[in-house]
Structures are given as C-alpha cells and as structure tokens.
C-alpha angles and dihedrals in degrees: 000000000000125000122205125185114188118166111292094353124079118186136185115204120193134167116251108256146174117222117206130182116251086244087079092059099077107297097102139027088270117082137181108235099220092187088064095045120099152101119305109250105234127177108265095217097058098078139320110259128196090205129041121210112253125194142187137187122227114198132190110227113218115225116227097211 
C-alpha cells in the first residue's frame, strides 16, 4: 500500500488483490489454480476505473486412491 498526504486530502493507494488461505496452496484437496488467476481484461476506453476486477479459480483435486 501507498499513503499520500497532500494538503487537505489524504489517500491510501493499494493494489487490487485476492487473499487466499495457505490451505489452498497444496495442503488439502482444494487448490488455487494460479494459471487461471488474473486481472479481468476490460476495454480501456469504456471508463477509467480505480479498481480492476481480479479473479481466481479454486479446484478440488480428485484423489486416485
């Protein structure tokens, strides 16, 4: 995060983010598919956004036992 103080205006600026539990990183049957995680590609000329939509895919891994 970035903090800017400028006269009468104070602003926090952070990057859009997704926070996942460490359980999704290989310790259970549920996993975050990092290849399918990203920022939604929106057309730049529609409107200026201060936040971009982010997404992730959580998959259940089937055991073969």
